[in-house]
N, CA, C and O atoms as a Tinker XYZ file with bonds, in Angstrom:
   520  protein
     1  N     12.875000    5.587000   -9.558000    73     2
     2  CA    13.687000    4.377000   -8.537000    64     1     3
     3  C     13.349000    3.213000   -8.978000    63     2     4     5
     4  O     12.164000    2.895000   -9.079000    81     3
     5  N     14.798000    2.045000   -9.452000    73     3     6
     6  CA    14.307000    0.795000  -10.194000    64     5     7
     7  C     15.403000   -0.355000   -9.461000    63     6     8     9
     8  O     16.436000   -0.231000   -8.802000    81     7
     9  N     14.993000   -0.950000   -9.708000    73     7    10
    10  CA    15.795000   -2.114000   -9.080000    64     9    11
    11  C     15.611000   -2.172000   -7.462000    63    10    12    13
    12  O     16.590000   -2.192000   -6.715000    81    11
    13  N     14.790000   -2.188000   -7.171000    73    11    14
    14  CA    13.718000   -1.930000   -5.489000    64    13    15
    15  C     14.018000   -3.197000   -5.231000    63    14    16    17
    16  O     13.633000   -4.100000   -5.974000    81    15
    17  N     15.035000   -3.498000   -3.708000    73    15    18
    18  CA    14.621000   -4.519000   -3.324000    64    17    19
    19  C     15.111000   -4.357000   -1.669000    63    18    20    21
    20  O     15.717000   -3.431000   -1.129000    81    19
    21  N     14.631000   -5.553000   -1.146000    73    19    22
    22  CA    14.928000   -5.398000    0.366000    64    21    23
    23  C     15.999000   -5.115000    0.700000    63    22    24    25
    24  O     17.047000   -5.235000    0.064000    81    23
    25  N     15.804000   -4.652000    1.882000    73    23    26
    26  CA    17.779000   -4.173000    1.962000    64    25    27
    27  C     17.954000   -4.929000    3.826000    63    26    28    29
    28  O     17.949000   -4.027000    4.664000    81    27
    29  N     18.073000   -6.166000    4.348000    73    27    30
    30  CA    17.997000   -6.171000    5.677000    64    29    31
    31  C     19.588000   -5.615000    6.532000    63    30    32    33
    32  O     20.713000   -6.114000    6.494000    81    31
    33  N     19.165000   -4.641000    7.113000    73    31    34
    34  CA    20.248000   -3.716000    8.323000    64    33    35
    35  C     20.350000   -5.049000    9.015000    63    34    36    37
    36  O     19.556000   -5.945000    9.303000    81    35
    37  N     21.948000   -4.779000    9.206000    73    35    38
    38  CA    22.530000   -5.231000   10.136000    64    37    39
    39  C     21.813000   -5.592000   11.692000    63    38    40    41
    40  O     21.855000   -6.535000   12.482000    81    39
    41  N     20.907000   -3.783000   11.593000    73    39    42
    42  CA    20.683000   -3.596000   13.319000    64    41    43
    43  C     19.015000   -4.392000   13.765000    63    42    44    45
    44  O     18.415000   -4.370000   14.840000    81    43
    45  N     18.652000   -5.036000   12.462000    73    43    46
    46  CA    17.462000   -6.006000   12.817000    64    45    47
    47  C     17.358000   -7.095000   13.027000    63    46    48    49
    48  O     16.481000   -7.858000   12.621000    81    47
    49  N     18.887000   -7.467000   14.176000    73    47    50
    50  CA    18.960000   -8.840000   14.749000    64    49    51
    51  C     19.657000   -8.240000   16.149000    63    50    52    53
    52  O     20.642000   -8.743000   16.688000    81    51
    53  N     18.999000   -7.161000   16.580000    73    51    54
    54  CA    19.457000   -6.366000   18.019000    64    53    55
    55  C     17.841000   -6.803000   18.904000    63    54    56    57
    56  O     16.920000   -7.298000   18.253000    81    55
    57  N     17.769000   -6.664000   19.687000    73    55    58
    58  CA    16.882000   -6.678000   20.425000    64    57    59
    59  C     15.839000   -5.472000   20.613000    63    58    60    61
    60  O     14.876000   -5.643000   21.359000    81    59
    61  N     15.979000   -4.544000   20.102000    73    59    62
    62  CA    15.490000   -3.459000   19.433000    64    61    63
    63  C     14.061000   -3.462000   18.850000    63    62    64    65
    64  O     12.917000   -3.027000   18.982000    81    63
    65  N     14.838000   -4.198000   18.159000    73    63    66
    66  CA    13.841000   -4.921000   17.167000    64    65    67
    67  C     12.963000   -6.375000   16.632000    63    66    68    69
    68  O     13.722000   -7.343000   16.689000    81    67
    69  N     11.687000   -6.716000   16.178000    73    67    70
    70  CA    11.155000   -7.992000   16.563000    64    69    71
    71  C     10.422000   -8.822000   15.635000    63    70    72    73
    72  O      9.335000   -9.342000   15.884000    81    71
    73  N     11.239000   -8.951000   14.263000    73    71    74
    74  CA    10.650000   -9.379000   12.936000    64    73    75
    75  C      8.967000   -9.873000   13.134000    63    74    76    77
    76  O      8.674000  -10.691000   14.006000    81    75
    77  N      8.013000   -9.321000   12.296000    73    75    78
    78  CA     6.670000   -9.728000   13.149000    64    77    79
    79  C      6.197000  -10.634000   11.287000    63    78    80    81
    80  O      5.272000  -11.446000   11.251000    81    79
    81  N      6.665000  -10.427000   10.537000    73    79    82
    82  CA     6.620000  -10.843000    9.184000    64    81    83
    83  C      7.894000  -10.579000    8.483000    63    82    84    85
    84  O      8.799000   -9.764000    8.666000    81    83
    85  N      7.591000  -11.934000    7.249000    73    83    86
    86  CA     9.365000  -11.787000    6.550000    64    85    87
    87  C      9.207000   -9.729000    6.083000    63    86    88    89
    88  O      8.264000   -9.071000    5.643000    81    87
    89  N     10.842000   -9.302000    6.528000    73    87    90
    90  CA    11.048000   -8.163000    6.582000    64    89    91
    91  C     10.417000   -7.022000    6.860000    63    90    92    93
    92  O     10.694000   -5.941000    6.341000    81    91
    93  N      9.320000   -7.263000    7.904000    73    91    94
    94  CA     9.054000   -6.348000    8.751000    64    93    95
    95  C      8.882000   -5.873000   10.057000    63    94    96    97
    96  O      7.820000   -6.375000   10.427000    81    95
    97  N      9.313000   -5.221000   10.912000    73    95    98
    98  CA     9.958000   -5.449000   11.967000    64    97    99
    99  C      9.014000   -4.036000   13.026000    63    98   100   101
   100  O      8.481000   -3.030000   12.560000    81    99
   101  N      9.073000   -4.359000   14.167000    73    99   102
   102  CA     7.988000   -3.990000   14.926000    64   101   103
   103  C      9.268000   -3.126000   16.282000    63   102   104   105
   104  O     10.230000   -3.717000   16.774000    81   103
   105  N      9.052000   -2.348000   16.445000    73   103   106
   106  CA    10.610000   -1.623000   17.228000    64   105   107
   107  C      9.645000   -0.464000   17.746000    63   106   108   109
   108  O      8.696000   -0.121000   17.041000    81   107
   109  N      9.920000    0.213000   19.134000    73   107   110
   110  CA     9.718000    1.115000   19.583000    64   109   111
   111  C     10.219000    2.612000   18.847000    63   110   112   113
   112  O     11.438000    2.542000   18.693000    81   111
   113  N      9.597000    4.151000   18.262000    73   111   114
   114  CA     9.879000    5.151000   17.867000    64   113   115
   115  C      9.923000    6.566000   19.364000    63   114   116   117
   116  O      9.314000    7.608000   19.609000    81   115
   117  N     10.774000    5.935000   19.860000    73   115   118
   118  CA    11.036000    7.525000   20.270000    64   117   119
   119  C     10.240000    8.768000   20.304000    63   118   120   121
   120  O      9.460000    9.219000   21.143000    81   119
   121  N     10.769000    9.319000   18.840000    73   119   122
   122  CA    10.510000   10.296000   18.543000    64   121   123
   123  C      8.706000   10.713000   18.934000    63   122   124   125
   124  O      8.271000   11.634000   19.624000    81   123
   125  N      7.802000    9.393000   18.020000    73   123   126
   126  CA     6.615000    9.517000   18.279000    64   125   127
   127  C      6.150000    8.744000   19.452000    63   126   128   129
   128  O      5.006000    8.296000   19.533000    81   127
   129  N      7.249000    8.567000   20.544000    73   127   130
   130  CA     6.979000    7.419000   21.629000    64   129   131
   131  C      5.672000    6.489000   21.811000    63   130   132   133
   132  O      4.835000    6.419000   22.711000    81   131
   133  N      5.857000    5.740000   20.472000    73   131   134
   134  CA     4.826000    4.671000   20.856000    64   133   135
   135  C      5.440000    3.748000   19.249000    63   134   136   137
   136  O      6.333000    4.270000   18.581000    81   135
   137  N      4.881000    2.531000   18.868000    73   135   138
   138  CA     5.609000    1.398000   18.383000    64   137   139
   139  C      5.205000    1.758000   17.206000    63   138   140   141
   140  O      4.123000    2.280000   16.940000    81   139
   141  N      6.530000    1.341000   16.085000    73   139   142
   142  CA     6.118000    1.288000   14.293000    64   141   143
   143  C      6.786000   -0.018000   13.937000    63   142   144   145
   144  O      7.616000   -0.787000   14.422000    81   143
   145  N      5.993000    0.101000   12.805000    73   143   146
   146  CA     6.479000   -0.381000   11.741000    64   145   147
   147  C      7.809000   -0.012000   10.735000    63   146   148   149
   148  O      8.001000    0.975000   10.024000    81   147
   149  N      8.651000   -1.233000   10.980000    73   147   150
   150  CA     9.685000   -0.973000    9.509000    64   149   151
   151  C     10.169000   -1.824000    8.209000    63   150   152   153
   152  O     10.049000   -3.042000    8.340000    81   151
   153  N     10.589000   -1.456000    7.231000    73   151   154
   154  CA    11.329000   -2.084000    6.430000    64   153   155
   155  C     12.701000   -1.616000    5.499000    63   154   156   157
   156  O     12.670000   -0.657000    4.728000    81   155
   157  N     13.553000   -2.226000    5.658000    73   155   158
   158  CA    14.184000   -0.888000    4.547000    64   157   159
   159  C     14.825000   -1.667000    3.033000    63   158   160   161
   160  O     15.022000   -2.853000    2.765000    81   159
   161  N     15.016000   -0.485000    2.290000    73   159   162
   162  CA    14.649000   -0.976000    0.873000    64   161   163
   163  C     16.308000   -0.035000    0.409000    63   162   164   165
   164  O     16.794000    0.914000    1.025000    81   163
   165  N     16.949000   -0.832000   -1.068000    73   163   166
   166  CA    17.247000   -0.193000   -1.469000    64   165   167
   167  C     16.818000   -0.088000   -2.927000    63   166   168   169
   168  O     15.916000   -0.827000   -3.322000    81   167
   169  N     17.581000    1.050000   -4.013000    73   167   170
   170  CA    16.684000    1.131000   -5.041000    64   169   171
   171  C     18.332000    2.208000   -5.622000    63   170   172   173
   172  O     19.430000    2.509000   -5.154000    81   171
   173  N     17.493000    2.450000   -6.951000    73   171   174
   174  CA    19.098000    2.696000   -7.917000    64   173   175
   175  C     18.159000    4.128000   -8.028000    63   174   176   177
   176  O     16.952000    3.925000   -7.895000    81   175
   177  N     18.562000    5.526000   -8.252000    73   175   178
   178  CA    18.142000    5.928000   -8.770000    64   177   179
   179  C     17.974000    6.446000  -10.540000    63   178   180   181
   180  O     18.171000    5.466000  -11.259000    81   179
   181  N     17.839000    7.008000  -10.897000    73   179   182
   182  CA    17.460000    7.417000  -12.594000    64   181   183
   183  C     18.026000    8.947000  -12.505000    63   182   184   185
   184  O     17.786000    9.617000  -11.500000    81   183
   185  N     18.803000    9.489000  -13.618000    73   183   186
   186  CA    19.192000   10.262000  -14.106000    64   185   187
   187  C     18.776000   10.771000  -14.821000    63   186   188   189
   188  O     19.003000   11.957000  -15.061000    81   187
   189  N     17.689000    9.739000  -15.669000    73   187   190
   190  CA    16.763000   10.044000  -17.215000    64   189   191
   191  C     15.677000   10.787000  -16.352000    63   190   192   193
   192  O     15.013000   11.584000  -17.015000    81   191
   193  N     15.327000   10.695000  -14.919000    73   191   194
   194  CA    13.741000   11.176000  -15.010000    64   193   195
   195  C     14.221000   12.397000  -13.606000    63   194   196   197
   196  O     13.521000   12.975000  -12.775000    81   195
   197  N     16.206000   12.409000  -13.948000    73   195   198
   198  CA    16.026000   13.620000  -13.080000    64   197   199
   199  C     16.026000   13.128000  -11.670000    63   198   200   201
   200  O     15.647000   14.055000  -10.955000    81   199
   201  N     16.220000   12.346000  -11.157000    73   199   202
   202  CA    16.465000   11.526000   -9.437000    64   201   203
   203  C     17.572000   11.408000   -9.613000    63   202   204   205
   204  O     18.114000   10.675000  -10.441000    81   203
   205  N     18.243000   12.388000   -8.565000    73   203   206
   206  CA    20.564000   12.098000   -7.976000    64   205   207
   207  C     20.547000   13.232000   -8.711000    63   206   208   209
   208  O     21.470000   13.983000   -8.395000    81   207
   209  N     19.504000   13.844000   -9.996000    73   207   210
   210  CA    21.101000   14.222000  -11.146000    64   209   211
   211  C     21.543000   15.463000  -10.369000    63   210   212   213
   212  O     22.684000   15.185000  -10.000000    81   211
   213  N     21.327000   16.326000  -10.058000    73   211   214
   214  CA    21.929000   17.196000   -8.989000    64   213   215
   215  C     23.438000   17.299000   -8.374000    63   214   216   217
   216  O     24.569000   17.709000   -8.635000    81   215
   217  N     22.650000   16.629000   -7.360000    73   215   218
   218  CA    24.611000   16.357000   -6.296000    64   217   219
   219  C     24.692000   15.238000   -5.925000    63   218   220   221
   220  O     25.281000   15.082000   -4.855000    81   219
   221  N     24.188000   14.092000   -6.579000    73   219   222
   222  CA    24.047000   12.548000   -6.231000    64   221   223
   223  C     23.548000   12.407000   -4.924000    63   222   224   225
   224  O     23.829000   11.339000   -4.380000    81   223
   225  N     22.644000   13.496000   -4.056000    73   223   226
   226  CA    21.691000   13.213000   -2.827000    64   225   227
   227  C     20.677000   11.890000   -3.665000    63   226   228   229
   228  O     20.733000   11.208000   -4.689000    81   227
   229  N     19.902000   12.055000   -2.639000    73   227   230
   230  CA    18.758000   11.038000   -2.809000    64   229   231
   231  C     17.700000   12.168000   -3.042000    63   230   232   233
   232  O     17.466000   13.077000   -2.245000    81   231
   233  N     17.005000   11.947000   -4.439000    73   231   234
   234  CA    16.074000   12.868000   -4.520000    64   233   235
   235  C     14.459000   12.810000   -4.092000    63   234   236   237
   236  O     13.653000   11.966000   -3.700000    81   235
   237  N     14.493000   14.276000   -4.422000    73   235   238
   238  CA    12.812000   14.322000   -3.280000    64   237   239
   239  C     11.661000   13.511000   -4.324000    63   238   240   241
   240  O     10.812000   12.719000   -3.915000    81   239
   241  N     11.759000   13.709000   -5.025000    73   239   242
   242  CA    10.851000   12.672000   -5.884000    64   241   243
   243  C     10.867000   11.573000   -6.759000    63   242   244   245
   244  O     11.372000   12.045000   -7.777000    81   243
   245  N     10.691000   10.740000   -6.910000    73   243   246
   246  CA     9.026000    9.931000   -6.608000    64   245   247
   247  C      9.403000    9.862000   -5.148000    63   246   248   249
   248  O      8.350000   10.232000   -4.628000    81   247
   249  N     10.485000    9.549000   -3.877000    73   247   250
   250  CA    10.282000    9.310000   -3.216000    64   249   251
   251  C      9.479000   10.011000   -2.221000    63   250   252   253
   252  O      8.910000    9.301000   -1.392000    81   251
   253  N      9.278000   11.708000   -2.124000    73   251   254
   254  CA     8.212000   11.762000   -1.157000    64   253   255
   255  C      6.623000   11.327000   -1.801000    63   254   256   257
   256  O      5.679000   11.479000   -1.026000    81   255
   257  N      6.406000   10.931000   -2.838000    73   255   258
   258  CA     5.080000   10.962000   -3.830000    64   257   259
   259  C      4.828000    9.707000   -2.906000    63   258   260   261
   260  O      3.712000    9.495000   -2.431000    81   259
   261  N      5.950000    8.854000   -2.663000    73   259   262
   262  CA     5.824000    6.971000   -2.050000    64   261   263
   263  C      5.431000    7.293000   -1.398000    63   262   264   265
   264  O      4.209000    7.212000   -1.270000    81   263
   265  N      6.675000    8.223000   -0.046000    73   263   266
   266  CA     5.789000    8.570000    0.577000    64   265   267
   267  C      4.622000    8.543000    1.142000    63   266   268   269
   268  O      4.150000    7.858000    2.050000    81   267
   269  N      4.089000    9.644000    0.281000    73   267   270
   270  CA     3.158000    9.956000    0.609000    64   269   271
   271  C      1.412000    9.066000   -0.001000    63   270   272   273
   272  O      0.246000    9.217000    0.365000    81   271
   273  N      2.046000    8.202000   -1.010000    73   271   274
   274  CA     0.849000    7.188000   -1.008000    64   273   275
   275  C      0.803000    6.059000   -0.020000    63   274   276   277
   276  O     -0.367000    5.709000    0.132000    81   275
   277  N      1.876000    5.161000    0.911000    73   275   278
   278  CA     1.908000    4.377000    1.467000    64   277   279
   279  C      2.248000    5.026000    3.018000    63   278   280   281
   280  O      3.306000    4.691000    3.551000    81   279
   281  N      1.428000    5.854000    3.642000    73   279   282
   282  CA     1.389000    6.349000    4.533000    64   281   283
   283  C      3.035000    6.297000    4.935000    63   282   284   285
   284  O      3.003000    5.767000    6.046000    81   283
   285  N      3.793000    6.442000    4.766000    73   283   286
   286  CA     5.252000    6.098000    5.420000    64   285   287
   287  C      6.137000    6.742000    5.443000    63   286   288   289
   288  O      6.504000    6.997000    4.296000    81   287
   289  N      6.885000    7.296000    6.371000    73   287   290
   290  CA     8.338000    7.430000    6.242000    64   289   291
   291  C      9.574000    7.204000    6.417000    63   290   292   293
   292  O      9.826000    6.016000    6.221000    81   291
   293  N     10.691000    7.974000    6.775000    73   291   294
   294  CA    11.762000    7.217000    5.854000    64   293   295
   295  C     12.124000    7.879000    7.532000    63   294   296   297
   296  O     12.052000    9.010000    8.012000    81   295
   297  N     12.458000    6.787000    7.975000    73   295   298
   298  CA    13.366000    6.261000    9.296000    64   297   299
   299  C     14.888000    6.558000   10.007000    63   298   300   301
   300  O     15.364000    7.001000   11.052000    81   299
   301  N     15.295000    6.019000    8.742000    73   299   302
   302  CA    17.127000    5.828000    8.355000    64   301   303
   303  C     17.671000    6.377000    7.567000    63   302   304   305
   304  O     17.082000    5.867000    6.614000    81   303
   305  N     18.378000    7.062000    7.110000    73   303   306
   306  CA    19.137000    7.552000    5.814000    64   305   307
   307  C     20.707000    6.583000    5.882000    63   306   308   309
   308  O     21.666000    6.993000    5.228000    81   307
   309  N     20.769000    5.913000    6.324000    73   307   310
   310  CA    21.754000    5.321000    6.297000    64   309   311
   311  C     22.877000    5.982000    5.293000    63   310   312   313
   312  O     23.166000    5.627000    4.150000    81   311
   313  N     23.454000    7.127000    6.135000    73   311   314
   314  CA    24.457000    7.823000    5.937000    64   313   315
   315  C     25.402000    7.284000    5.585000    63   314   316   317
   316  O     25.870000    7.756000    4.549000    81   315
   317  N     26.018000    6.313000    6.077000    73   315   318
   318  CA    27.538000    5.422000    5.882000    64   317   319
   319  C     27.342000    4.798000    4.202000    63   318   320   321
   320  O     28.214000    4.511000    3.382000    81   319
   321  N     26.010000    4.739000    4.108000    73   319   322
   322  CA    26.106000    3.963000    2.876000    64   321   323
   323  C     25.524000    4.777000    2.006000    63   322   324   325
   324  O     26.193000    4.633000    0.982000    81   323
   325  N     24.561000    5.655000    1.762000    73   323   326
   326  CA    24.385000    6.579000    0.697000    64   325   327
   327  C     25.834000    8.050000    0.878000    63   326   328   329
   328  O     25.901000    9.279000    0.871000    81   327
   329  N     26.508000    7.157000    0.983000    73   327   330
   330  CA    27.520000    8.431000    0.484000    64   329   331
   331  C     28.339000    8.861000   -0.969000    63   330   332   333
   332  O     29.525000    9.047000   -1.242000    81   331
   333  N     27.456000    8.898000   -1.506000    73   331   334
   334  CA    27.659000    8.945000   -2.698000    64   333   335
   335  C     28.627000    8.149000   -4.168000    63   334   336   337
   336  O     28.652000    8.569000   -5.325000    81   335
   337  N     29.152000    7.238000   -3.751000    73   335   338
   338  CA    30.273000    6.223000   -4.182000    64   337   339
   339  C     29.644000    5.240000   -4.959000    63   338   340   341
   340  O     30.300000    4.553000   -5.742000    81   339
   341  N     28.235000    5.085000   -4.792000    73   339   342
   342  CA    27.250000    4.625000   -5.375000    64   341   343
   343  C     26.277000    4.843000   -6.308000    63   342   344   345
   344  O     25.886000    6.010000   -6.265000    81   343
   345  N     25.645000    4.068000   -7.267000    73   343   346
   346  CA    23.801000    4.355000   -7.451000    64   345   347
   347  C     23.198000    4.162000   -6.999000    63   346   348   349
   348  O     22.109000    4.735000   -7.041000    81   347
   349  N     23.615000    2.799000   -5.919000    73   347   350
   350  CA    22.708000    2.512000   -5.509000    64   349   351
   351  C     21.825000    3.216000   -3.958000    63   350   352   353
   352  O     22.638000    3.620000   -3.126000    81   351
   353  N     20.675000    3.343000   -3.637000    73   351   354
   354  CA    20.646000    4.463000   -2.377000    64   353   355
   355  C     19.897000    3.248000   -1.481000    63   354   356   357
   356  O     19.582000    2.133000   -1.896000    81   355
   357  N     19.661000    3.928000    0.197000    73   355   358
   358  CA    19.236000    2.755000    1.565000    64   357   359
   359  C     18.683000    2.939000    2.546000    63   358   360   361
   360  O     19.063000    3.063000    3.710000    81   359
   361  N     17.634000    2.963000    2.015000    73   359   362
   362  CA    16.268000    3.906000    3.478000    64   361   363
   363  C     15.548000    3.235000    4.257000    63   362   364   365
   364  O     14.972000    2.271000    3.752000    81   363
   365  N     15.416000    3.408000    5.193000    73   363   366
   366  CA    14.850000    2.813000    5.896000    64   365   367
   367  C     13.312000    3.287000    6.311000    63   366   368   369
   368  O     13.144000    4.367000    6.877000    81   367
   369  N     12.343000    2.519000    6.034000    73   367   370
   370  CA    11.083000    3.845000    6.173000    64   369   371
   371  C     10.225000    2.790000    7.026000    63   370   372   373
   372  O     10.148000    1.588000    6.769000    81   371
   373  N      9.349000    3.717000    8.507000    73   371   374
   374  CA     8.540000    3.204000    9.282000    64   373   375
   375  C      7.131000    3.700000    8.541000    63   374   376   377
   376  O      7.105000    4.518000    7.622000    81   375
   377  N      5.593000    2.838000    9.306000    73   375   378
   378  CA     4.711000    2.961000    9.329000    64   377   379
   379  C      3.852000    2.651000   10.782000    63   378   380   381
   380  O      4.037000    1.851000   11.699000    81   379
   381  N      2.732000    3.788000   10.493000    73   379   382
   382  CA     2.232000    3.605000   11.979000    64   381   383
   383  C      1.768000    1.935000   12.099000    63   382   384   385
   384  O      2.160000    1.193000   13.000000    81   383
   385  N      1.028000    1.608000   11.203000    73   383   386
   386  CA     0.748000   -0.019000   11.295000    64   385   387
   387  C      1.447000   -0.894000   10.560000    63   386   388   389
   388  O      2.313000   -0.505000    9.777000    81   387
   389  N      1.110000   -2.342000   10.753000    73   387   390
   390  CA     1.901000   -2.945000    9.460000    64   389   391
   391  C      1.430000   -3.007000    8.523000    63   390   392   393
   392  O      2.125000   -3.690000    7.772000    81   391
   393  N      0.269000   -2.544000    7.910000    73   391   394
   394  CA    -0.577000   -2.692000    6.336000    64   393   395
   395  C      0.394000   -1.818000    5.978000    63   394   396   397
   396  O      1.341000   -2.378000    5.426000    81   395
   397  N      0.501000   -0.595000    6.102000    73   395   398
   398  CA     1.352000    0.527000    5.679000    64   397   399
   399  C      2.627000   -0.043000    4.836000    63   398   400   401
   400  O      2.764000    0.189000    3.635000    81   399
   401  N      3.821000   -1.050000    5.840000    73   399   402
   402  CA     4.881000   -1.173000    5.032000    64   401   403
   403  C      4.207000   -2.704000    4.143000    63   402   404   405
   404  O      4.210000   -2.748000    2.913000    81   403
   405  N      3.845000   -3.483000    4.722000    73   403   406
   406  CA     2.699000   -4.845000    3.109000    64   405   407
   407  C      2.585000   -3.975000    1.836000    63   406   408   409
   408  O      2.841000   -4.207000    0.654000    81   407
   409  N      2.176000   -3.036000    2.403000    73   407   410
   410  CA     1.683000   -1.991000    0.845000    64   409   411
   411  C      3.289000   -1.660000    0.605000    63   410   412   413
   412  O      3.800000   -2.074000   -0.436000    81   411
   413  N      3.910000   -1.083000    1.346000    73   411   414
   414  CA     5.005000   -0.693000    0.350000    64   413   415
   415  C      5.850000   -1.356000    0.329000    63   414   416   417
   416  O      6.951000   -0.805000    0.320000    81   415
   417  N      5.808000   -2.835000    0.311000    73   415   418
   418  CA     6.926000   -4.007000   -0.114000    64   417   419
   419  C      6.133000   -4.243000   -1.392000    63   418   420   421
   420  O      6.587000   -5.228000   -1.975000    81   419
   421  N      5.201000   -3.738000   -1.973000    73   419   422
   422  CA     4.670000   -3.889000   -2.889000    64   421   423
   423  C      5.389000   -3.916000   -4.145000    63   422   424   425
   424  O      5.441000   -4.689000   -5.101000    81   423
   425  N      6.047000   -2.572000   -3.755000    73   423   426
   426  CA     6.960000   -1.533000   -5.021000    64   425   427
   427  C      8.013000   -2.814000   -5.364000    63   426   428   429
   428  O      8.404000   -2.792000   -6.531000    81   427
   429  N      8.586000   -4.033000   -4.462000    73   427   430
   430  CA     9.845000   -4.229000   -4.165000    64   429   431
   431  C     10.195000   -4.957000   -6.122000    63   430   432   433
   432  O      9.505000   -5.769000   -6.738000    81   431
   433  N     10.743000   -4.655000   -6.317000    73   431   434
   434  CA    11.004000   -5.284000   -7.994000    64   433   435
   435  C     10.387000   -4.753000   -8.896000    63   434   436   437
   436  O     10.188000   -5.368000   -9.943000    81   435
   437  N      9.783000   -3.054000   -8.642000    73   435   438
   438  CA     9.449000   -2.449000  -10.183000    64   437   439
   439  C     10.209000   -1.602000   -9.751000    63   438   440   441
   440  O     11.048000   -1.321000   -8.896000    81   439
   441  N      9.061000   -0.933000  -11.527000    73   439   442
   442  CA    10.057000    0.582000  -11.478000    64   441   443
   443  C      9.046000    1.378000  -11.152000    63   442   444   445
   444  O      7.925000    1.056000  -11.545000    81   443
   445  N      9.179000    2.314000  -10.542000    73   443   446
   446  CA     8.468000    3.739000   -9.992000    64   445   447
   447  C      9.393000    5.142000  -10.289000    63   446   448   449
   448  O     10.584000    5.308000  -10.028000    81   447
   449  N      8.431000    6.103000  -10.930000    73   447   450
   450  CA     9.113000    6.917000  -11.008000    64   449   451
   451  C      7.637000    8.321000  -11.473000    63   450   452   453
   452  O      6.479000    7.947000  -11.659000    81   451
   453  N      7.981000    9.584000  -11.558000    73   451   454
   454  CA     7.103000   10.327000  -12.062000    64   453   455
   455  C      6.476000   10.908000  -13.135000    63   454   456   457
   456  O      7.352000   11.521000  -13.745000    81   455
   457  N      5.492000   11.028000  -13.648000    73   455   458
   458  CA     5.648000   11.195000  -15.243000    64   457   459
   459  C      4.222000   12.985000  -15.160000    63   458   460   461
   460  O      3.115000   13.117000  -14.637000    81   459
   461  N      4.992000   13.806000  -15.857000    73   459   462
   462  CA     3.844000   14.270000  -16.267000    64   461   463
   463  C      2.542000   14.451000  -17.635000    63   462   464   465
   464  O      2.662000   14.352000  -18.856000    81   463
   465  N      1.650000   14.672000  -16.990000    73   463   466
   466  CA     0.680000   14.832000  -18.000000    64   465   467
   467  C     -0.692000   16.101000  -17.660000    63   466   468   469
   468  O     -1.320000   16.364000  -16.634000    81   467
   469  N     -0.732000   16.626000  -18.985000    73   467   470
   470  CA    -1.679000   17.587000  -19.451000    64   469   471
   471  C     -2.999000   16.935000  -19.898000    63   470   472   473
   472  O     -3.497000   16.162000  -20.717000    81   471
   473  N     -3.360000   18.077000  -18.390000    73   471   474
   474  CA    -5.269000   17.925000  -18.916000    64   473   475
   475  C     -5.544000   19.359000  -18.366000    63   474   476   477
   476  O     -5.220000   20.260000  -17.593000    81   475
   477  N     -6.245000   18.976000  -19.180000    73   475   478
   478  CA    -7.415000   20.628000  -18.890000    64   477   479
   479  C     -6.261000   22.052000  -19.119000    63   478   480   481
   480  O     -6.485000   23.183000  -18.686000    81   479
   481  N     -4.810000   21.560000  -20.038000    73   479   482
   482  CA    -4.263000   23.087000  -19.908000    64   481   483
   483  C     -3.385000   22.813000  -19.040000    63   482   484   485
   484  O     -2.353000   23.461000  -19.214000    81   483
   485  N     -3.353000   21.760000  -17.727000    73   483   486
   486  CA    -2.855000   22.262000  -16.703000    64   485   487
   487  C     -2.217000   21.047000  -16.776000    63   486   488   489
   488  O     -2.694000   20.044000  -17.307000    81   487
   489  N     -0.480000   21.182000  -15.919000    73   487   490
   490  CA     0.498000   19.813000  -16.126000    64   489   491
   491  C      0.026000   19.174000  -14.660000    63   490   492   493
   492  O     -0.180000   19.998000  -13.769000    81   491
   493  N     -0.106000   18.164000  -14.435000    73   491   494
   494  CA    -0.120000   17.076000  -13.138000    64   493   495
   495  C      0.974000   15.889000  -13.281000    63   494   496   497
   496  O      1.346000   15.353000  -14.324000    81   495
   497  N      1.327000   15.663000  -12.152000    73   495   498
   498  CA     2.442000   14.951000  -11.707000    64   497   499
   499  C      2.094000   13.550000  -11.061000    63   498   500   501
   500  O      1.947000   13.515000   -9.839000    81   499
   501  N      1.922000   12.131000  -11.975000    73   499   502
   502  CA     1.087000   11.424000  -11.960000    64   501   503
   503  C      2.702000   10.386000  -11.412000    63   502   504   505
   504  O      3.819000   10.669000  -11.844000    81   503
   505  N      2.442000    9.239000  -10.435000    73   503   506
   506  CA     3.491000    8.438000   -9.954000    64   505   507
   507  C      3.030000    7.334000  -10.776000    63   506   508   509
   508  O      1.811000    7.169000  -10.724000    81   507
   509  N      3.686000    6.518000  -11.537000    73   507   510
   510  CA     3.478000    5.368000  -11.754000    64   509   511
   511  C      4.586000    4.610000  -10.608000    63   510   512   513
   512  O      5.581000    4.825000   -9.916000    81   511
   513  N      3.580000    3.565000  -10.995000    73   511   514
   514  CA     4.206000    2.349000  -10.242000    64   513   515
   515  C      3.969000    0.818000  -11.291000    63   514   516   517
   516  O      2.864000    0.307000  -11.472000    81   515
   517  N      5.385000    0.246000  -11.929000    73   515   518
   518  CA     5.186000   -0.145000  -12.873000    64   517   519
   519  C      6.102000   -1.748000  -13.045000    63   518   520
   520  O      6.017000   -2.398000  -14.087000    81   519
């Protein structure tokens, strides 16, 4: 994932969202039946890291590792924007606490990818943020 940027979705202008900090919105998650915090990001996948290489879809990795590291979930896939016509992907992320989204926003402008490392004869995958 590279060229990670904040994406300000039009829906954030509705009454369903309250901006509580720059690019962080509070909303009600009906699935979880609780308030949650959301933000949206755009990024480019990198085929040289096997991202989006199969079908142009958003790759599971390193996205899954980002979700785990920052305790967030994908809330909206922006299907109309992620139609395969562009290398840029758009996702909305949600977290139970504002801190989760604040921490996630630290990847804006950074390069995020997985790197295999060999230790003790085993291969481990490491999430790299630089």
